[in-house]
C-alpha positions in Angstrom: 14.2 -27.3 -3.2 17.5 -27.6 -1.8 17.4 -26.9 2.3 18.8 -23.3 2.7 23.1 -23.8 4.0 24.1 -21.8 6.4 27.9 -21.1 7.0 29.3 -19.7 9.9 32.6 -17.9 9.5 35.1 -17.5 12.6 38.6 -16.1 12.9 40.4 -13.4 14.6 41.1 -9.6 13.1 43.5 -9.8 9.8 42.1 -12.9 8.5 41.0 -12.7 5.8 36.9 -13.2 6.9 35.4 -10.2 5.2 36.4 -10.0 2.0 36.6 -14.1 2.2 33.0 -14.5 3.1 31.7 -11.5 0.8 33.2 -13.3 -1.7 32.1 -17.0 -1.1 28.5 -15.6 -0.6 28.9 -14.0 -3.9 30.1 -17.0 -6.3 27.6 -18.6 -4.2 24.5 -17.4 -4.2 24.2 -16.5 -0.7 23.1 -14.3 1.9 26.1 -12.2 3.8 26.4 -10.6 7.3 28.7 -9.6 9.2 28.4 -9.4 12.7 31.4 -7.0 13.6 29.6 -4.4 11.9 26.6 -5.3 14.6 28.8 -5.0 17.4 30.2 -2.0 15.6 26.8 -0.4 14.3 26.4 -0.2 18.5 29.8 1.0 19.7 29.3 4.0 17.4 25.5 4.5 19.0 27.4 4.3 22.4 29.7 6.4 21.7 27.3 8.8 19.6 25.0 8.8 22.9 26.6 9.3 25.6 27.1 6.0 27.3 30.1 5.4 29.1 31.2 2.5 27.4 33.3 1.6 29.9 30.5 0.8 32.1 28.9 -2.8 31.9 25.8 -1.2 33.7 25.1 2.1 31.4 25.9 0.0 28.4 23.3 -2.7 28.7 20.5 -0.4 30.1 21.3 1.0 26.0 21.2 -1.9 24.4 17.9 -2.8 23.2 17.6 1.0 22.4 19.5 1.3 18.6 17.9 0.3 15.7 20.2 -2.0 14.0 19.6 -3.1 10.1 22.2 -4.7 8.0 21.2 -5.7 4.6 22.0 -9.4 3.4 23.6 -8.4 -0.7 27.5 -9.9 -0.3 28.8 -7.0 -3.3 27.1 -4.4 -1.4 26.3 -4.9 2.0 24.8 -2.3 3.7 24.3 -0.8 7.6 22.4 1.3 9.5 21.1 2.6 12.8 17.9 4.7 13.6 18.0 4.4 9.7 21.2 6.8 9.0 24.2 5.0 7.1 26.5 3.8 9.3 29.3 2.3 7.4 31.7 4.6 7.7 31.8 6.4 11.2 31.9 2.5 12.4 35.1 2.1 11.3 36.6 4.9 13.1 39.7 4.2 15.8 37.2 5.3 18.6 35.4 2.5 17.7 37.9 0.1 17.5 39.6 1.2 20.5 35.8 0.8 22.2 34.4 -1.9 20.5 35.4 -4.8 22.8 34.4 -3.6 26.0 31.2 -3.3 24.2 31.2 -6.5 22.7 31.3 -8.4 26.4 28.7 -7.2 27.8 26.2 -10.2 27.9 23.2 -7.7 27.0 24.3 -6.7 23.9 25.3 -9.9 23.1 21.5 -11.2 23.4 20.9 -8.5 21.0 22.2 -9.1 18.4 22.5 -12.4 18.8 19.0 -12.2 18.5 19.3 -10.5 14.9 21.7 -12.6 13.8 20.2 -16.3 13.8 16.9 -14.4 11.8 18.6 -12.8 10.1 19.9 -16.9 9.0 16.2 -18.2 9.3 15.3 -16.0 6.9 17.9 -16.3 4.2 15.9 -17.8 1.4 19.1 -20.1 0.0 21.4 -20.1 2.9 23.5 -17.7 4.3 27.3 -17.4 5.5 27.7 -15.3 8.6 30.8 -14.2 9.6 32.2 -13.4 13.5 33.7 -15.1 16.2 31.0 -16.8 17.8 28.6 -17.8 14.8 30.0 -21.7 14.9 29.8 -21.6 18.9 27.0 -19.1 19.8 25.0 -17.7 17.7 24.2 -20.8 15.2 26.1 -24.3 16.4 23.8 -25.8 13.8 25.7 -24.6 11.0 25.9 -27.3 7.9 29.7 -25.5 7.4 32.0 -24.4 10.3 34.9 -22.4 9.1 38.1 -21.0 11.9 40.3 -18.7 9.6 43.6 -18.4 11.2 46.9 -16.2 10.5 50.2 -15.1 11.9 50.1 -11.8 13.7 52.7 -10.9 11.8 51.0 -11.9 7.9 47.1 -10.4 10.1 49.4 -6.8 11.0 50.0 -6.5 7.6 47.1 -6.9 6.1 45.6 -4.4 7.9 48.2 -2.4 8.2 47.6 -2.6 4.3 44.1 -1.3 4.8 44.4 1.4 7.6 47.5 2.5 5.5 50.5 2.2 8.1 53.6 1.3 6.2 56.3 2.3 9.0 57.4 -0.5 10.6 56.7 1.1 14.2 52.9 1.9 12.6 53.4 -2.4 12.0 54.3 -2.8 15.4 51.8 -1.3 17.1 49.0 -2.5 14.8 50.2 -6.0 15.6 49.8 -5.3 19.1 46.6 -4.2 19.1 45.8 -7.2 17.1 47.8 -9.6 19.8 45.3 -7.3 22.6 42.2 -7.4 21.3 43.1 -11.3 20.6 42.9 -11.2 24.1 40.1 -9.7 24.5 37.2 -11.8 22.8 39.3 -15.2 23.7 38.7 -14.0 27.0 35.0 -12.4 27.6 32.6 -14.2 29.9 29.4 -14.2 27.3 30.8 -15.7 23.4 34.3 -15.8 23.7 36.7 -16.0 20.5 36.9 -19.8 20.7 37.1 -21.8 17.2 34.4 -24.5 17.6 35.2 -27.9 17.7 33.2 -29.3 15.0 35.1 -26.0 12.4 37.7 -27.0 9.8 40.8 -24.7 10.3 41.6 -22.4 7.1 45.9 -21.1 8.0 45.3 -18.3 5.9 49.0 -17.2 6.6 50.7 -18.7 3.1 47.2 -18.7 1.3 46.5 -15.5 -1.3 42.7 -15.0 -0.7 41.8 -16.5 -4.8 43.5 -19.7 -2.1 41.5 -19.3 0.4 38.0 -18.4 -1.7 38.0 -21.8 -3.3 39.1 -23.3 -0.3 35.5 -22.8 1.8 34.2 -22.9 -1.6 35.1 -26.2 -2.4 34.4 -27.2 1.4 30.6 -25.5 1.3 30.0 -27.8 -2.3 31.4 -31.2 -0.4 28.9 -30.5 2.3 25.8 -30.0 0.1 27.2 -32.5 -2.4 27.0 -35.0 1.1 23.2 -33.9 2.2 
């Protein structure tokens, strides 16, 4: 029986991580995990339960309380918090604004990294795990590590399309928000956003989604063939 393949896909917002990861997992018959959704779920729970997300001590004390469960089907990924579907509420602007602060708390990262490693260990044929610290911290022994990048302008246009931003001012604001998020994620002390030394960097600025998917699938298949 073939050894399960663990694929780590990292990179900042707007580089195509989620679309690429889901499509690659579906094409190769692998499980899928969106770690960013878990941090959003944790953040949403904190906001919903009156925790001051700007107070790391409060966040740390509450980090073990929510029950967060992620589905592994790439064609229909799910996430629940305390048994309730959280897929829509975790995508609100309020959660987006607070998730970097919550994600920076070491107790939050410890809790969610445990969940992420357990999901990878339990994937029968392998898993595609997407996030910001998968190749460096969560799964440093992953067989395939990919770091997606794109220009701030391309990322803002993609994220703007997702949220319906059309005016130049909206796109400029989206671009600034992405850059601010990058700085927060890259500058935090615990598991910052970073490219693993052995990761393959793929710049998606000039590529279509299909081209990115094809590139990643090829990298995984080459790795499998070489084992």
